[in-house]
C-alpha positions as CSV (number, residue, x, y, z in Angstrom):
1,M,-18.4,-2.6,102.4
2,R,-21.3,-2.9,100.2
3,A,-19.5,-1.4,97.5
4,Q,-17.1,-4.2,97.8
5,H,-19.3,-6.6,97.5
6,K,-21.0,-5.2,94.5
7,L,-17.4,-4.9,92.9
8,V,-16.7,-8.4,93.7
9,T,-20.3,-10.4,93.1
10,E,-21.7,-8.4,90.0
11,H,-18.2,-7.3,88.4
12,L,-15.7,-9.5,88.7
13,G,-18.7,-12.7,89.4
14,I,-17.1,-13.8,92.6
15,S,-19.6,-15.8,95.1
16,Q,-17.4,-16.7,97.6
17,L,-13.9,-15.5,99.0
18,A,-11.5,-18.0,99.8
19,L,-9.7,-15.5,102.3
20,V,-10.7,-12.1,103.3
21,S,-7.7,-10.5,105.4
22,G,-6.3,-7.4,106.3
23,W,-4.2,-5.3,108.9
24,S,-5.3,-2.2,111.4
25,M,-8.3,-0.9,109.3
26,G,-8.3,-3.6,106.7
27,G,-8.9,-5.9,109.9
28,Q,-11.9,-3.8,110.5
29,Q,-13.0,-4.5,107.1
30,T,-12.4,-8.3,107.3
31,L,-14.5,-8.6,110.5
32,E,-17.1,-6.3,108.6
33,W,-17.1,-8.5,105.7
34,A,-17.3,-11.9,107.9
35,V,-20.2,-10.3,109.8
36,R,-22.5,-8.6,106.8
37,Y,-21.3,-11.1,103.9
38,P,-20.7,-14.7,105.8
39,D,-21.8,-17.2,103.2
40,A,-19.1,-15.3,100.8
41,V,-16.4,-15.5,103.2
42,A,-14.7,-18.8,103.4
43,R,-11.7,-17.5,105.9
44,A,-11.3,-14.4,107.5
45,A,-7.8,-13.3,109.5
46,S,-8.0,-10.1,111.2
47,S,-4.6,-8.7,112.5
48,A,-4.5,-5.7,115.0
49,A,-7.9,-4.8,114.7
50,T,-11.4,-5.1,116.6
51,S,-15.0,-5.4,115.9
52,R,-15.6,-1.9,117.3
53,N,-13.2,0.9,117.7
54,P,-12.2,1.2,121.4
55,D,-12.6,4.3,123.2
56,H,-8.9,5.0,123.8
57,C,-8.3,4.1,120.0
58,T,-11.3,6.9,119.3
59,V,-9.4,9.4,121.6
60,F,-6.4,8.9,119.7
61,C,-7.9,9.3,116.3
62,D,-9.2,13.0,117.7
63,L,-6.0,13.9,118.6
64,H,-3.9,13.2,115.2
65,M,-7.1,14.6,113.3
66,A,-6.7,17.7,115.4
67,A,-2.8,17.8,114.8
68,L,-3.4,18.0,111.3
69,R,-6.2,20.7,111.6
70,S,-4.3,22.8,113.6
71,D,-1.5,23.8,110.8
72,P,-2.8,27.2,109.7
73,A,-1.7,26.0,106.1
74,F,-4.5,23.5,106.3
75,R,-7.2,26.2,105.5
76,G,-10.3,24.0,106.5
77,G,-9.2,21.4,104.3
78,F,-8.9,23.8,101.4
79,Y,-5.0,24.1,100.5
80,D,-3.6,23.9,97.1
81,N,-0.6,21.5,97.9
82,S,-0.1,19.0,100.6
83,A,3.2,19.8,101.3
84,E,2.0,23.3,102.4
85,V,0.5,21.2,105.6
86,H,3.6,20.0,106.8
87,V,3.5,21.0,110.3
88,G,0.3,19.8,110.6
89,L,1.4,16.1,109.0
90,R,5.0,16.5,111.1
91,R,2.4,17.2,114.5
92,H,0.5,13.9,113.0
93,A,3.5,11.5,112.7
94,Q,4.7,12.9,116.1
95,A,1.7,11.0,117.8
96,F,2.2,7.8,115.5
97,A,5.9,7.8,116.7
98,L,4.6,7.9,120.6
99,M,1.8,5.4,119.9
100,G,2.7,3.2,117.1
101,P,6.3,1.4,118.9
102,T,6.1,0.0,122.4
103,A,8.0,2.2,125.4
104,A,10.5,-1.0,125.2
105,M,11.7,0.0,121.6
106,Y,12.7,3.5,122.7
107,Q,14.3,2.1,126.2
108,D,15.9,-0.7,124.1
109,E,17.2,1.6,121.3
110,A,16.0,-0.8,118.7
111,W,15.8,2.2,115.8
112,R,19.5,1.4,115.6
113,E,18.3,-1.6,113.7
114,L,17.1,0.5,111.1
115,G,20.5,2.4,110.7
116,F,19.3,5.4,113.2
117,T,22.0,7.4,115.2
118,S,19.5,9.0,117.4
119,R,15.9,8.9,119.2
120,D,15.0,12.1,116.8
121,G,16.8,10.7,114.1
122,F,14.4,7.7,113.8
123,V,11.1,10.2,114.3
124,Q,11.9,12.1,111.7
125,G,13.7,9.7,109.3
126,F,11.5,6.6,109.5
127,V,7.8,8.2,110.9
128,Q,7.6,11.4,109.6
129,A,9.2,10.4,106.3
130,Y,6.6,8.0,106.1
131,F,3.5,10.7,106.7
132,L,5.1,13.5,105.0
133,P,4.6,12.4,101.5
134,M,0.9,12.3,102.4
135,D,-2.3,14.0,101.7
136,P,-3.9,15.6,104.8
137,N,-7.7,15.6,103.7
138,N,-7.1,11.3,102.7
139,L,-5.7,10.8,106.2
140,L,-8.3,12.4,107.9
141,C,-11.4,10.8,105.7
142,Q,-9.1,7.7,106.7
143,A,-9.1,8.6,110.6
144,A,-13.0,9.2,110.4
145,K,-13.8,5.7,109.0
146,W,-11.1,4.1,111.5
147,R,-12.9,5.9,114.2
148,S,-16.4,5.1,113.4
149,S,-15.7,1.5,112.8
150,D,-18.3,-0.8,114.3
151,V,-19.3,-4.2,113.2
152,S,-22.6,-4.3,115.2
153,A,-24.2,-1.2,113.2
154,S,-25.7,-3.9,110.7
155,A,-27.2,-5.9,113.8
156,G,-29.0,-3.2,115.3
157,G,-26.1,-2.7,117.5
158,D,-26.2,-5.9,119.0
159,M,-22.7,-7.2,118.8
160,D,-23.3,-10.6,120.3
161,A,-25.9,-10.9,117.4
162,A,-23.5,-9.3,114.9
163,L,-20.6,-11.6,115.6
164,G,-22.9,-14.6,115.8
165,R,-23.2,-14.2,112.7
166,I,-19.8,-15.0,111.4
167,T,-19.4,-18.8,109.6
168,S,-15.7,-18.4,108.2
169,A,-12.7,-19.8,109.9
170,T,-11.8,-17.1,112.0
171,T,-8.4,-15.8,113.0
172,L,-7.8,-13.0,115.1
173,V,-4.4,-11.9,115.2
174,A,-3.0,-9.3,118.1
175,F,0.5,-7.8,118.3
176,T,2.1,-7.8,121.4
177,G,2.3,-4.3,123.0
178,D,0.0,-2.9,120.5
179,L,-1.7,0.5,122.2
180,F,-4.2,1.1,119.5
181,F,-5.9,-2.5,119.7
182,P,-4.5,-4.4,122.8
183,P,-4.2,-8.3,122.6
184,K,-6.8,-8.3,125.3
185,D,-9.2,-6.6,123.3
186,V,-8.8,-8.9,120.3
187,K,-9.0,-11.9,122.2
188,A,-12.2,-11.0,123.9
189,D,-13.7,-10.5,120.0
190,A,-12.4,-14.0,119.1
191,D,-14.0,-15.5,122.4
192,Q,-17.3,-14.0,121.3
193,I,-16.7,-15.6,117.2
194,P,-18.1,-19.2,116.8
195,G,-14.8,-21.3,116.5
196,A,-12.4,-18.3,116.1
197,K,-8.6,-19.0,116.8
198,F,-6.9,-16.3,118.7
199,R,-2.9,-15.6,117.9
200,E,-0.5,-13.3,119.2
201,T,2.7,-11.9,118.0
202,G,4.7,-9.3,117.6
203,T,8.2,-7.5,119.3
204,V,9.0,-4.3,120.9
205,W,8.0,-2.6,117.5
206,G,4.2,-3.2,118.9
207,R,1.4,-1.4,116.1
208,F,4.7,-1.2,113.9
209,T,5.4,-5.3,114.1
210,M,3.0,-5.1,110.5
211,F,5.8,-3.5,108.8
212,N,8.0,-6.6,109.0
213,L,11.0,-4.6,110.4
214,R,12.5,-7.8,112.0
215,E,13.1,-10.9,110.1
216,Q,11.5,-12.9,113.0
217,D,8.4,-10.9,112.9
218,T,7.8,-11.5,109.2
219,A,8.8,-15.2,109.8
220,A,5.8,-15.2,112.6
221,I,3.4,-13.6,110.5
222,A,4.1,-15.7,107.3
223,A,3.7,-18.8,109.6
224,I,0.0,-17.7,110.8
225,D,-0.9,-16.7,107.2
226,A,0.5,-20.1,106.4
227,D,-2.0,-21.9,109.1
228,V,-5.1,-19.8,108.0
229,L,-4.9,-20.7,104.3
230,A,-4.7,-24.7,105.8
231,A,-7.7,-24.2,107.6
């Protein structure tokens, strides 16, 4: 965050940002921006993220990191080509197939909306296909950052003091059924931030709502963004 701030202020010459916004880890960064640099953030919109990574989410991070490392081809991170670690990447994807959408998505067979004819076809053709081209070490670096996210670090561990620093027009958005950052956790943050608004949206896609897999999800997110920009 300090590097980003230095880029924006010193290299680009921007003293205040009209909007800082992001989803998931981008949402974590949004909150960090609002806490660490309140004078630089006019509006903040964080989606599907919380001020501190929840314990159950940390356990999930440990799980999918272990899945990547469990592949013998990972070789302690010194593989020659990321494609060699396809077993670990598939195990990693399997964890996301479990936690990304809601149970109702599988019960309703909503994967048929994407053209798949079976549950396994969805897992392989959508979730695994999404992760297989990625680099395992990059994913592990991302996971370590996600796992350790905590905006109170800049306030000596005092979360009330950290969130109390925020002066931006802030909107926190939760996705219904999100198993990583449940709506009640997001709302708890909104209740601590002066003047913050809480919004909840989503369908059976849960965490995957931001993938815009349904037109109604896209429309709902766009409407929230419009309200944020109008603030």
